[in-house]
C-alpha positions in Angstrom: 3.9 -95.9 196.9 0.8 -94.6 195.1 -0.4 -93.0 198.3 3.0 -91.3 198.8 2.9 -89.9 195.2 -0.7 -88.6 195.7 0.4 -86.9 198.9 3.3 -85.2 197.1 0.9 -84.0 194.3 -1.5 -82.6 196.9 1.5 -80.9 198.6 2.3 -79.0 195.3 -1.3 -77.7 195.2 -1.4 -76.6 198.8 2.0 -74.9 199.1 0.8 -71.5 197.8 -2.0 -71.6 200.4 0.3 -72.6 203.3 2.8 -69.9 202.4 0.2 -67.2 203.2 0.1 -68.4 206.8 3.8 -69.3 207.3 5.5 -65.9 207.2 5.7 -65.9 211.1 6.6 -69.5 211.5 9.0 -71.1 209.1 10.6 -74.6 208.6 13.8 -75.5 206.7 16.2 -78.4 206.4 19.9 -78.6 205.7 19.4 -81.6 203.3 16.4 -82.9 201.3 18.1 -86.0 199.8 19.6 -88.4 202.4 20.6 -92.1 202.9 18.9 -94.4 205.4 20.2 -94.0 209.0 21.7 -90.6 208.2 20.6 -87.6 210.2 19.5 -84.2 209.1 18.6 -80.9 210.8 15.2 -79.3 210.9 15.2 -75.6 211.8 12.0 -74.0 213.0 11.8 -70.2 213.5 9.1 -68.1 215.1 9.2 -64.3 214.8 9.0 -63.6 218.5 10.9 -64.7 221.6 8.8 -67.2 223.5 9.2 -69.7 226.3 6.9 -72.5 225.1 7.4 -74.6 222.0 5.4 -76.3 219.2 4.1 -79.8 219.3 6.6 -82.1 217.5 4.6 -85.4 217.9 3.5 -85.4 214.2 7.1 -85.8 213.2 7.5 -89.1 215.1 5.5 -91.0 212.5 8.4 -91.1 210.0 11.3 -89.8 212.0 13.2 -90.3 215.2 13.9 -87.0 217.1 17.5 -87.5 218.3 18.0 -84.0 219.7 16.2 -80.7 220.2 17.9 -77.4 220.9 16.1 -74.1 221.6 17.6 -70.6 221.3 16.3 -67.0 221.6 18.0 -64.6 219.2 18.1 -60.8 219.1 20.0 -58.7 216.6 20.1 -55.1 215.3 21.3 -54.3 211.8 21.4 -50.7 210.5 19.0 -49.6 213.2 16.5 -52.4 212.4 15.9 -54.8 215.3 14.8 -58.4 215.0 14.0 -61.0 217.7 12.9 -64.6 217.2 13.0 -68.1 218.7 14.6 -71.1 216.9 14.2 -74.8 217.5 16.8 -77.0 215.9 15.9 -80.7 215.7 18.2 -83.6 214.7 16.0 -86.1 212.8 16.7 -89.7 211.5 14.3 -91.3 209.1 12.8 -94.6 210.2 12.8 -96.2 206.7 13.5 -95.4 203.1 11.1 -93.7 200.6 9.6 -90.4 200.0 8.3 -88.5 203.0 6.8 -85.1 204.0 7.6 -83.2 207.1 4.1 -82.1 207.9 3.0 -78.5 208.5 3.5 -77.6 212.2 1.2 -75.2 214.0 2.2 -72.7 216.7 0.3 -69.7 218.0 -1.9 -69.5 215.0 0.9 -69.8 212.4 1.8 -72.8 210.3 4.9 -73.9 208.5 5.1 -75.1 204.9 5.5 -78.9 204.5 8.9 -80.1 203.4 9.5 -83.1 201.1 12.4 -85.5 202.1 13.8 -88.4 200.0 15.5 -91.3 201.7 17.4 -93.9 199.7 18.9 -97.2 200.8 22.4 -97.5 202.0 24.8 -98.9 199.3 26.5 -102.2 199.7 29.9 -100.5 199.2 29.4 -98.4 202.3 28.5 -101.4 204.4 31.5 -103.3 203.2 33.9 -100.4 204.4 32.2 -99.4 207.6 35.0 -100.9 209.8 37.6 -98.5 208.3 38.7 -95.4 210.0 38.2 -93.3 206.8 36.6 -94.3 203.5 35.0 -92.6 200.5 31.7 -93.3 198.8 31.2 -91.5 195.5 27.9 -91.4 193.5 27.4 -90.2 189.9 24.1 -89.4 188.3 23.0 -92.0 185.8 23.8 -91.7 182.1 23.9 -91.5 179.2 26.0 -88.4 179.3 26.1 -85.7 176.7 28.6 -82.9 176.0 27.8 -79.8 178.0 25.1 -81.7 179.9 25.2 -81.8 183.7 26.7 -84.7 185.6 25.9 -84.8 189.3 28.8 -85.8 191.5 28.1 -86.6 195.2 31.2 -87.4 197.4 30.9 -88.6 201.0 33.9 -89.2 203.3 33.0 -91.4 206.3 35.1 -91.4 209.5 34.9 -93.3 212.8 37.8 -91.8 214.7 38.5 -88.4 216.2 40.8 -86.2 214.1 42.1 -82.7 213.5 42.9 -80.5 210.5 40.8 -82.3 208.0 41.3 -81.4 204.3 39.9 -82.5 201.0 41.6 -81.9 197.6 39.9 -79.5 195.1 37.9 -81.3 192.5 39.3 -80.5 189.0 38.3 -82.3 185.8 40.1 -81.9 182.6 38.0 -80.6 179.7 35.0 -80.0 182.0 33.6 -77.1 184.0 33.0 -77.9 187.7 30.5 -76.0 189.8 30.2 -76.6 193.6 26.7 -77.1 194.8 26.9 -75.2 198.0 29.3 -75.6 200.9 30.6 -78.9 202.3 28.3 -80.5 204.9 29.1 -82.4 208.0 26.6 -84.8 209.8 26.4 -88.2 211.4 25.0 -91.6 210.5 24.6 -95.0 212.1 25.4 -98.2 210.2 24.5 -101.5 212.0 24.7 -99.7 215.3 28.1 -98.0 214.6 28.1 -94.2 214.7 30.0 -92.6 211.9 30.7 -89.0 210.9 30.3 -87.8 207.3 31.7 -85.0 205.2 29.7 -84.5 202.0 30.4 -82.4 198.9 28.2 -82.0 195.8 29.3 -80.8 192.4 27.8 -80.3 188.9 30.2 -81.3 186.2 29.7 -80.1 182.6 31.9 -81.9 180.0 33.2 -79.5 177.3 34.0 -82.2 174.7 32.8 -85.7 173.9 34.8 -88.9 174.5 36.2 -90.3 177.7 35.8 -88.1 180.8 38.1 -88.9 183.7 37.1 -87.7 187.2 40.3 -88.0 189.3 40.3 -89.6 192.7 40.1 -87.1 195.6 42.4 -87.2 198.6 41.4 -86.7 202.3 44.0 -85.9 204.9 43.7 -85.5 208.7 45.6 -85.9 211.9 44.2 -88.7 214.1 44.3 -87.9 217.8 44.2 -90.1 220.8 40.9 -89.4 222.6 42.3 -90.8 225.9 45.6 -88.8 225.9 45.4 -85.4 224.4 49.2 -84.9 224.9 50.1 -87.9 222.8 51.4 -87.2 219.3 48.9 -87.5 216.5 49.4 -89.6 213.4 48.6 -88.6 209.8 45.8 -90.4 207.9 45.2 -90.3 204.2 42.7 -91.9 201.9 42.0 -91.5 198.1 38.7 -92.1 196.3 38.4 -94.2 193.2 39.0 -92.8 189.7 35.8 -92.5 187.6 35.7 -92.9 183.8 32.7 -91.9 181.8 31.8 -92.0 178.1 30.4 -88.6 177.0 28.4 -88.6 173.8 28.3 -85.7 171.3 25.1 -84.0 170.3 23.0 -86.4 168.3 22.8 -86.4 164.5 19.1 -85.5 164.5 19.6 -82.3 166.5 18.8 -79.3 164.2 21.4 -76.5 163.3 20.7 -74.5 166.4 22.5 -73.9 169.8 22.9 -77.2 171.6 20.8 -77.2 174.8 21.0 -80.4 176.9 18.7 -80.1 179.9 16.6 -82.2 182.2 13.7 -79.8 181.7 13.1 -76.6 179.9 10.3 -74.1 180.1 9.7 -70.7 178.4 7.3 -68.2 180.0 6.2 -65.0 178.5 4.8 -61.7 179.9 3.2 -59.6 177.2 0.1 -57.4 177.4 -2.0 -58.0 174.2 -4.5 -55.1 174.7 -4.3 -51.4 174.3 -1.4 -51.3 171.8 -1.0 -47.8 170.3 1.4 -46.2 167.9 4.3 -44.6 169.8 3.5 -46.3 173.1 6.1 -48.8 174.3 5.1 -52.3 175.3 7.3 -54.4 177.5 7.8 -58.1 176.5 9.6 -60.4 178.9 10.7 -63.9 178.0 12.0 -66.2 180.7 13.8 -69.5 180.0 14.2 -71.9 182.9 16.4 -74.9 182.3 17.0 -77.7 184.9 20.5 -79.1 184.6 22.1 -76.0 183.1 23.6 -72.8 184.4 22.0 -69.5 183.3 25.1 -68.6 181.2 24.6 -71.8 179.2 21.1 -70.8 178.0 21.4 -69.0 174.6 19.4 -65.8 174.0 16.2 -66.3 172.1 16.2 -65.2 168.4 13.3 -62.6 168.1 12.0 -62.3 164.6 11.7 -58.8 163.3 8.2 -57.6 162.4 7.4 -54.7 160.1 5.8 -51.8 161.9 7.5 -52.5 165.2 10.7 -51.2 166.7 12.6 -53.3 169.3 14.7 -51.9 172.2 16.2 -54.9 174.0 17.3 -54.7 177.6 20.4 -56.4 179.0 19.8 -60.1 179.4 19.8 -61.4 183.0 21.3 -64.8 184.0 20.6 -66.5 187.3 21.5 -69.8 188.9 19.6 -71.7 191.6 21.6 -74.3 193.5 19.7 -77.4 194.6 20.7 -80.8 195.9 19.8 -82.2 192.4 22.1 -79.7 190.6 21.8 -76.3 188.9 18.7 -74.7 187.5 19.5 -71.8 185.3 17.3 -68.9 184.2 17.6 -66.5 181.3 15.4 -63.4 181.4 15.2 -61.5 178.1 13.2 -58.3 178.2 12.6 -55.7 175.5 10.5 -52.6 174.8 8.4 -52.9 171.6 7.2 -49.6 170.1 4.5 -49.8 167.3 5.2 -47.3 164.5 2.1 -47.8 162.4 -1.5 -48.7 163.1 -3.1 -52.0 161.9 -2.8 -55.7 162.6 0.6 -57.1 163.5 1.6 -60.7 164.2 4.4 -61.7 166.6 5.6 -65.0 165.1 5.9 -68.2 167.0 9.2 -68.9 168.7 10.4 -72.5 168.7 13.5 -73.5 170.7 14.9 -77.0 170.2 16.4 -78.7 173.3 17.6 -82.1 174.2 15.8 -83.9 177.0 18.5 -85.6 179.1 15.9 -87.7 180.9 14.2 -89.2 177.9 17.1 -88.7 175.5 14.8 -87.1 172.9 14.6 -83.9 170.9 11.9 -81.6 172.1 10.8 -78.0 171.4 9.8 -75.2 173.8 7.3 -73.0 172.0 6.2 -69.4 172.6 2.9 -69.1 170.7 2.2 -66.5 168.0 0.2 -63.4 168.9 -2.0 -61.3 166.6 -2.4 -57.8 167.9 -4.4 -54.8 166.8 -2.5 -51.5 167.0 -4.5 -48.3 167.4 -3.5 -45.1 165.8 -2.1 -42.3 168.0 -4.7 -39.6 168.7 -2.5 -37.0 167.1 1.1 -36.4 166.2 1.9 -35.1 169.7 0.6 -38.2 171.3 2.9 -40.3 169.1 5.9 -38.8 170.7 5.0 -38.2 174.4 7.0 -36.3 177.0 10.6 -37.1 176.0 12.2 -34.4 173.9 14.5 -35.4 171.1 17.7 -33.4 171.0 19.6 -33.6 167.8 23.2 -32.7 167.1 24.6 -30.7 164.3 27.4 -31.8 162.1 30.0 -30.7 164.7 28.3 -32.5 167.5 27.2 -29.3 169.3 23.8 -28.8 170.7 22.0 -26.0 168.7 20.8 -23.0 170.5 17.0 -22.8 171.1 15.0 -20.9 168.4 13.1 -17.9 169.8 9.6 -17.3 168.7 9.3 -14.1 166.7 6.0 -13.3 168.5 7.9 -12.4 171.6 10.4 -10.0 169.8 14.1 -9.9 170.2 15.6 -11.5 173.3 16.8 -9.2 176.1 20.5 -8.7 176.7 20.4 -11.0 179.7 19.0 -13.8 177.6 21.6 -13.1 174.9 24.4 -13.3 177.4 23.0 -16.6 178.7 22.9 -18.0 175.3 26.5 -17.0 174.6 27.6 -18.6 177.9 25.8 -21.8 177.0 27.5 -21.9 173.6 30.9 -21.4 175.2 30.2 -24.2 177.8 29.1 -26.6 175.0 32.3 -25.9 173.0 34.5 -26.5 176.1 32.7 -29.8 176.8 33.2 -31.0 173.3 36.9 -30.2 173.4 37.2 -32.0 176.8 35.4 -35.1 175.4 37.6 -35.2 172.3 40.7 -34.8 174.4 39.7 -37.7 176.6 38.9 -39.9 173.7 42.2 -39.2 171.9 44.4 -42.2 172.4 48.1 -42.0 172.7 50.3 -42.9 169.7 51.7 -45.9 171.7 48.2 -47.2 172.5 47.1 -46.8 168.9 50.2 -48.7 167.7 49.6 -51.4 170.3 46.0 -51.8 169.5 46.6 -51.9 165.8 49.4 -54.4 166.2 47.2 -56.7 168.4 44.2 -56.3 166.2 46.2 -57.1 163.0 47.8 -60.2 164.6 44.4 -61.5 165.8 42.8 -60.8 162.4 45.6 -62.8 160.7 45.3 -65.6 163.2 41.5 -65.8 162.7 41.9 -65.6 158.9 44.4 -68.5 158.9 42.2 -70.5 161.3 39.1 -70.1 159.1 41.2 -71.2 156.0 42.3 -74.3 157.9 38.6 -75.4 158.4 39.6 -76.7 161.9 36.6 -75.9 164.2 38.6 -76.0 167.4 41.3 -73.7 166.0 38.6 -71.3 164.7 36.9 -71.2 168.1 40.1 -70.3 169.9 41.1 -67.7 167.3 37.6 -66.2 167.3 37.5 -65.8 171.1 41.0 -64.2 171.0 39.9 -61.8 168.2 36.8 -60.9 170.3 39.0 -59.7 173.2 40.4 -57.0 171.0 36.9 -55.6 170.1 35.6 -53.1 172.7 32.0 -54.3 172.4 32.9 -58.0 172.4 35.7 -58.2 175.1 35.0 -60.6 177.9 33.1 -63.2 175.7 34.0 -66.6 177.1 31.9 -68.8 174.7 30.5 -68.8 171.2 27.0 -68.5 172.6 28.0 -65.3 174.6 29.8 -63.9 171.6 26.8 -64.5 169.3 24.6 -62.5 171.8 27.0 -59.6 171.7 27.4 -59.5 167.9 23.6 -59.0 167.5 23.7 -59.9 163.8 21.5 -62.8 162.7 23.8 -64.1 159.9 26.8 -64.2 162.3 24.7 -65.8 165.0 23.7 -68.5 162.6 27.3 -69.1 161.6 28.4 -69.4 165.2 25.5 -71.8 165.9 26.7 -73.9 163.0 30.3 -73.9 164.4 29.0 -74.8 167.9 27.0 -77.6 166.4 30.1 -78.9 164.5 32.2 -78.8 167.6 29.8 -80.6 169.9 27.9 -82.7 167.3 28.5 -86.2 166.2 29.4 -85.3 162.6 33.1 -85.4 161.4 34.6 -82.0 162.1 36.7 -82.2 158.9 33.6 -81.3 156.9 33.4 -77.8 158.3 34.1 -74.9 155.9 35.3 -71.7 157.6 35.3 -69.4 154.5 31.7 -68.2 155.1 32.4 -67.3 158.7 35.5 -65.3 157.7 33.5 -63.5 155.0 30.9 -62.4 157.6 33.6 -61.4 160.1 35.2 -59.1 157.5 31.9 -57.4 156.9 31.1 -57.0 160.6 31.2 -53.5 162.0 31.2 -52.8 165.7 28.0 -51.3 167.1 28.0 -47.6 167.8 25.5 -47.8 170.6 28.1 -47.2 173.3 29.8 -44.2 171.5 27.0 -42.4 169.7 23.7 -42.3 171.5 22.3 -39.9 168.9 22.5 -42.6 166.2 19.8 -44.6 168.0 16.2 -44.4 166.8 14.1 -42.4 169.2 12.2 -44.5 171.7 9.0 -42.6 170.9 8.9 -42.2 167.0 6.9 -39.4 165.5 4.2 -40.6 163.0 
């Protein structure tokens, strides 16, 4: 076992080196986590059409090669042609444990090694192997926490020929269900008996603490007579067992911050710390990667404001990676930082609390502080490079250019050009105002909906009921142009972009998913902040933004 682990560790170090030589010859598998006696497919691809094949003998140490199929492919997409040769091998592990499909060589190219995990066959499957159809469902080990990922693996075994198979859709009350790829079909052998398998994997995220009930799933098919195709088929149906789980709330020792239950969490930063100069933008990119969460579940990082710096945040990017072990989400948060004065500035440390679902302990992901020297701009013109700043007068029109008196009065052609430009500007302003003018009916409808939602939110906050406040808050957000589409308190907080409101929403989120009694929540402070909130004008008045390159 120690040798296996040492081999896997060496594999992690050598993968970057192997990848340099594997662009022409690649290896992939359809499954990396399998049960003993199950089969899986190894697909090898070489970038040219060839008649010979690689040496597969190194695979026979840990796997039986049950079948090999070779195919030459040629395709043309948008004028780009591609030809290659593929070898598809059906492999069966010889024993349980952790294994590595070694790097294979062919015509000077090498594949990247692939890790495979093989676990023992459960007693429940052995006990049912004589049935025509039967389920085996596995659930990741607890304890389980609200919003934390629960891995659900469902296998339907069959031993008879059948047609029109169907599986019911997995739906779980008070939980979000994410499919981990498409259903898979393969074969296995149990005590000499060959069985087919349909496999589905899901990530389940409970939305509230308490008992979580995963309903039984139904499989239906028409069993056919393999010896008489004209004989009538019969319907077969089987249902999996109901699963009941206890979901714990966020622990009492979790700080007043967004609740992040993950199996692993890492924050990486890209930030140049040299050559900072007044007026020159610097890009800072923070990437949060969380195993066991989707990208949308990762809250935006709170960036402390620093005197002498202006921040221009980019749109946050969320991505999900689907693995056999569940979801791995990524949040990418980028911003431009523009120094406005020379001297020494310190970007404070960023500490993000998260709950380790493996160890069931509170941990912190830390972005270290940075002390940076900002140089003065060479002169005022260097502080505002290249991009002109166009201001608007009180009426919103763009002023005509001022002519230098050194060149005398403008010619008549220039004068007529200026007049034409002014007329065009006036017409454009009238057109924009006309398009933005809502109809009376729309105004009345919007005012009616907005007033109703404001009243509902006000009453919900006065009730001090966290669940009612959350529902009313999301309904109110749908009536705000800059907040419409928010599906969670975390997403709403990111769009509000006000620290006090974000802190209040984090407190509400903690109350909803924490272990404390919800009756202790006071909604008056949240309602006070909502009344003071004003929608951002970023989308409607670009001139109100501070210039990207400030003039010193």
